[in-house]
Every structure is written in structure tokens, then in C-alpha cells.
LUMVEXZA-393515 format. One record per residue (C-alpha): residue number from 1; residue in three letters; x, y, z. Coordinates in nm, 3 decimals. Example, Ala and Ser with C-alpha at 12.3 -4.5 7.8 and 13.67 -1.06 7.14 Angstrom:
<pts>
+-----+-----+---------+---------+---------+
!   k !   r !       x !       y !       z !
+-----+-----+---------+---------+---------+
!   1 ! ALA !   1.230 !  -0.450 !   0.780 !
!   2 ! SER !   1.367 !  -0.106 !   0.714 !
+-----+-----+---------+---------+---------+
</pts>
This chain:
<pts>
+-----+-----+---------+---------+---------+
!   k !   r !       x !       y !       z !
+-----+-----+---------+---------+---------+
!   1 ! MET !  -0.010 !   0.008 !  -0.030 !
!   2 ! ASP !   0.162 !   0.363 !  -0.084 !
!   3 ! TYR !   0.105 !   0.622 !   0.181 !
!   4 ! GLN !   0.113 !   0.986 !   0.136 !
!   5 ! TRP !   0.171 !   1.210 !   0.401 !
!   6 ! HIS !  -0.069 !   1.573 !   0.469 !
!   7 ! PHE !   0.011 !   1.833 !   0.713 !
!   8 ! HIS !  -0.260 !   1.942 !   0.915 !
!   9 ! PRO !  -0.355 !   2.302 !   0.897 !
!  10 ! LEU !  -0.237 !   2.344 !   1.245 !
!  11 ! ALA !   0.086 !   2.159 !   1.178 !
!  12 ! LYS !   0.150 !   2.313 !   0.836 !
!  13 ! GLU !   0.133 !   2.698 !   0.998 !
!  14 ! ASP !   0.335 !   2.548 !   1.303 !
!  15 ! TYR !   0.597 !   2.451 !   0.982 !
!  16 ! LYS !   0.592 !   2.792 !   0.821 !
!  17 ! GLU !   0.645 !   2.990 !   1.127 !
!  18 ! ALA !   0.926 !   2.742 !   1.238 !
!  19 ! PHE !   1.098 !   2.733 !   0.910 !
!  20 ! ALA !   1.058 !   3.118 !   0.905 !
!  21 ! GLY !   1.202 !   3.161 !   1.222 !
!  22 ! TYR !   1.540 !   2.970 !   1.160 !
!  23 ! GLU !   1.537 !   3.142 !   0.760 !
!  24 ! SER !   1.601 !   3.482 !   0.993 !
!  25 ! VAL !   1.892 !   3.333 !   1.154 !
!  26 ! LYS !   2.125 !   3.207 !   0.912 !
!  27 ! THR !   2.134 !   2.952 !   0.623 !
!  28 ! GLY !   2.243 !   2.628 !   0.800 !
!  29 ! PRO !   1.982 !   2.606 !   1.061 !
!  30 ! VAL !   1.706 !   2.665 !   0.809 !
!  31 ! GLU !   1.853 !   2.388 !   0.592 !
!  32 ! ARG !   1.858 !   2.110 !   0.872 !
!  33 ! PHE !   1.505 !   2.158 !   0.957 !
!  34 ! ALA !   1.370 !   2.127 !   0.655 !
!  35 ! ASN !   1.577 !   1.819 !   0.617 !
!  36 ! ALA !   1.499 !   1.696 !   0.936 !
!  37 ! VAL !   1.105 !   1.729 !   0.862 !
!  38 ! ARG !   1.156 !   1.552 !   0.537 !
!  39 ! ASN !   1.375 !   1.256 !   0.700 !
!  40 ! LYS !   1.062 !   1.206 !   0.945 !
!  41 ! LEU !   0.808 !   1.227 !   0.672 !
!  42 ! GLU !   0.983 !   0.910 !   0.512 !
!  43 ! ASP !   1.010 !   0.752 !   0.800 !
!  44 ! ILE !   0.647 !   0.759 !   0.829 !
!  45 ! ILE !   0.592 !   0.692 !   0.494 !
!  46 ! SER !   0.822 !   0.394 !   0.457 !
!  47 ! GLN !   0.695 !   0.259 !   0.830 !
!  48 ! PRO !   0.333 !   0.442 !   0.914 !
!  49 ! LYS !   0.254 !   0.174 !   1.162 !
!  50 ! ALA !   0.566 !   0.271 !   1.378 !
!  51 ! TYR !   0.415 !   0.588 !   1.459 !
!  52 ! ARG !   0.093 !   0.585 !   1.749 !
!  53 ! SER !  -0.219 !   0.695 !   1.607 !
!  54 ! LYS !  -0.354 !   0.932 !   1.872 !
!  55 ! GLY !  -0.676 !   0.814 !   1.908 !
!  56 ! HIS !  -0.790 !   0.860 !   1.496 !
!  57 ! ILE !  -0.656 !   0.601 !   1.282 !
!  58 ! LYS !  -0.595 !   0.905 !   1.004 !
!  59 ! PHE !  -0.357 !   1.074 !   1.274 !
!  60 ! ARG !  -0.002 !   1.010 !   1.332 !
!  61 ! GLU !   0.239 !   1.221 !   1.526 !
!  62 ! ALA !   0.597 !   1.226 !   1.540 !
!  63 ! LYS !   0.897 !   1.430 !   1.677 !
!  64 ! ILE !   1.166 !   1.523 !   1.455 !
!  65 ! ASP !   1.519 !   1.443 !   1.542 !
!  66 ! VAL !   1.705 !   1.718 !   1.783 !
!  67 ! PHE !   1.926 !   1.928 !   1.478 !
!  68 ! HIS !   2.142 !   2.199 !   1.615 !
!  69 ! THR !   2.117 !   2.558 !   1.496 !
+-----+-----+---------+---------+---------+
</pts>
């Protein structure tokens, strides 16, 4: 089965705000942040059952790996 990811509207807004915040500091952090999010989304797509549902079967939550700014 092929999976796709979609940002919840609130998560999308959080991502945009975080991206803008890192982007305003310097180039390195924003690239590492975007890569950390992309890598986590790829992990979720490849192993969706490894991430627990939060009460609704279509909703998964995962924290990105820590990266240094």
C-alpha cells in the first residue's frame, strides 16, 4: 500500500513559522530543519505503523530528530 502525508492545517502553520524563524537566523539551520522534517516524513511513509495513532486512525504524530542550530 502506498502512503501519502498531509500536514494538518495547524501543523502546516507551525512548520511555516518555524521555517521562517530559522530562515531569519542563517542558512544552515533552515536547511537542517527542512531536512529533519523531510526525513521524518519519509520514515512515516515507509513505516506508518511505527508511529502511534492519537485516537483517530488517520492521525499520526512524530517528533523530528534534534538538530543543532
